[in-house]
C-alpha positions as CSV (number, residue, x, y, z in Angstrom):
1,M,-32.7,-42.4,358.2
2,D,-30.9,-44.6,360.8
3,L,-27.2,-44.3,360.6
4,P,-25.3,-47.5,361.1
5,N,-23.1,-48.1,364.1
6,I,-19.7,-48.9,362.5
7,D,-17.2,-50.9,364.5
8,T,-13.8,-49.1,364.5
9,R,-12.1,-52.4,363.6
10,L,-13.9,-52.3,360.3
11,V,-12.6,-48.8,359.7
12,L,-9.1,-49.7,360.8
13,S,-9.2,-52.7,358.5
14,F,-10.2,-50.4,355.6
15,L,-7.3,-48.1,356.3
16,T,-4.8,-51.1,356.5
17,V,-6.0,-52.7,353.3
18,A,-5.8,-49.3,351.6
19,A,-2.3,-48.7,352.8
20,E,-1.0,-52.2,352.0
21,R,-3.0,-52.8,348.8
22,S,-3.2,-56.4,350.0
23,F,-5.9,-58.3,352.0
24,S,-3.4,-60.9,353.1
25,V,-0.8,-58.4,354.3
26,A,-3.5,-56.3,356.0
27,A,-4.9,-59.5,357.7
28,E,-1.4,-60.4,359.0
29,L,-0.9,-57.0,360.4
30,Q,-4.4,-57.1,362.1
31,G,-3.8,-60.6,363.4
32,C,-6.7,-62.3,361.5
33,S,-7.2,-64.5,358.4
34,Q,-7.5,-63.2,354.9
35,G,-11.1,-64.4,354.9
36,T,-11.9,-62.4,358.0
37,M,-10.3,-59.3,356.5
38,S,-12.4,-59.7,353.3
39,L,-15.5,-60.1,355.5
40,R,-14.7,-57.0,357.4
41,I,-14.3,-55.0,354.2
42,R,-17.5,-56.5,352.8
43,T,-19.4,-55.7,356.0
44,L,-18.1,-52.1,356.0
45,E,-19.1,-51.7,352.3
46,D,-22.6,-53.1,353.1
47,Q,-23.1,-50.8,356.0
48,L,-22.0,-47.7,354.0
49,G,-23.8,-48.8,350.9
50,I,-20.7,-48.2,348.6
51,R,-17.8,-50.1,347.2
52,L,-14.5,-49.1,348.7
53,F,-12.2,-51.2,346.6
54,D,-12.0,-52.5,343.0
55,R,-10.6,-56.0,343.2
56,T,-9.0,-58.1,340.5
57,H,-7.0,-61.3,340.9
58,S,-3.7,-59.4,341.1
59,K,-4.6,-55.8,342.2
60,I,-6.6,-54.0,344.7
61,R,-7.2,-50.3,344.4
62,L,-9.4,-47.8,346.1
63,T,-12.6,-46.6,344.3
64,T,-13.3,-42.9,344.1
65,A,-15.6,-43.3,347.0
66,G,-12.9,-45.1,349.0
67,Q,-10.5,-42.3,348.3
68,D,-13.0,-39.7,349.4
69,L,-13.6,-41.5,352.7
70,M,-9.9,-42.0,353.6
71,P,-9.5,-38.6,355.5
72,S,-12.7,-39.2,357.5
73,A,-11.7,-42.8,358.3
74,Q,-8.2,-41.6,359.4
75,E,-9.7,-38.9,361.6
76,L,-12.2,-41.4,363.1
77,V,-9.5,-43.8,364.1
78,S,-7.3,-41.1,365.4
79,T,-10.1,-39.7,367.6
80,H,-10.9,-43.2,368.8
81,D,-7.3,-43.8,369.8
82,L,-7.1,-40.4,371.5
83,M,-10.3,-41.2,373.5
84,I,-9.0,-44.6,374.6
85,G,-5.7,-43.1,375.6
86,R,-7.4,-40.4,377.7
87,A,-9.8,-43.0,379.3
88,R,-6.8,-45.1,380.4
89,T,-5.3,-42.1,382.3
90,I,-8.4,-41.4,384.4
91,Q,-8.2,-42.8,387.9
92,P,-11.3,-44.5,389.1
93,T,-13.0,-43.2,392.3
94,G,-15.7,-44.5,394.5
95,T,-16.4,-47.1,397.1
96,V,-16.6,-50.9,396.7
97,R,-18.3,-52.9,399.5
98,I,-17.8,-56.6,399.7
99,G,-19.8,-58.9,401.9
100,V,-18.8,-62.4,402.6
101,A,-21.1,-65.1,403.8
102,E,-20.2,-67.6,406.5
103,G,-18.2,-70.5,405.5
104,N,-16.4,-68.9,402.5
105,G,-13.0,-69.1,404.1
106,T,-13.1,-65.9,406.0
107,R,-10.5,-65.8,408.7
108,C,-11.3,-64.7,412.2
109,S,-8.5,-62.2,412.0
110,R,-10.1,-60.4,409.1
111,S,-13.5,-60.2,410.8
112,C,-11.9,-59.0,414.0
113,W,-9.9,-56.5,412.0
114,R,-13.0,-55.1,410.3
115,A,-15.1,-55.2,413.5
116,G,-12.4,-53.0,415.1
117,G,-13.0,-50.3,412.5
118,N,-9.6,-50.6,410.9
119,T,-9.4,-49.1,407.4
120,A,-6.1,-50.6,406.3
121,A,-5.9,-54.1,405.0
122,P,-5.0,-56.7,407.6
123,S,-1.6,-58.3,407.5
124,K,-1.4,-62.0,406.6
125,S,0.0,-62.6,410.0
126,A,-2.9,-60.8,411.9
127,S,-4.0,-62.8,414.9
128,C,-7.2,-62.7,416.9
129,A,-7.5,-63.0,420.7
130,N,-11.3,-63.4,420.6
131,S,-13.1,-66.6,421.5
132,A,-14.2,-69.0,418.7
133,A,-17.9,-68.0,419.3
134,T,-17.1,-64.3,418.8
135,C,-15.2,-65.1,415.6
136,R,-18.0,-67.2,414.2
137,K,-20.5,-64.4,415.0
138,R,-18.4,-61.8,413.3
139,S,-17.6,-63.9,410.2
140,R,-21.2,-64.4,409.5
141,S,-21.5,-60.8,408.4
142,A,-18.0,-59.9,407.5
143,R,-17.8,-56.8,405.3
144,W,-14.9,-54.9,403.9
145,T,-14.9,-51.5,402.4
146,L,-12.4,-50.4,399.7
147,R,-12.2,-46.7,398.9
148,L,-10.6,-45.8,395.6
């Protein structure tokens, strides 16, 4: 049996509607329309194969199945938030190499800077004492390396 991949927005929407007992208030809190909120809940119910809410014109209440799923839904959203928080604290590492073709606005000073083996970024005021022919030759294959 294939398990559905459930978008965490759907689970968060379920928790918000359950807490607020209102699709319109939940939609406002989630920054979407009431119709979008209803669609999210309907999509989640379809993916799970159960009804989560009993709806009337004036009331919304959790079904028994909805009540049973609340702790799991809360844990899922908490774990999701924890993972995102941890991912944001990780510093990227690696090397990025950038090649620039001739005529893309490369400045002679940058190509001279790189050809000289410098590893720090060139200053905006960097100047080049090379001939125009040397600069043109170097700018055809200018490459910069950025180490993270």
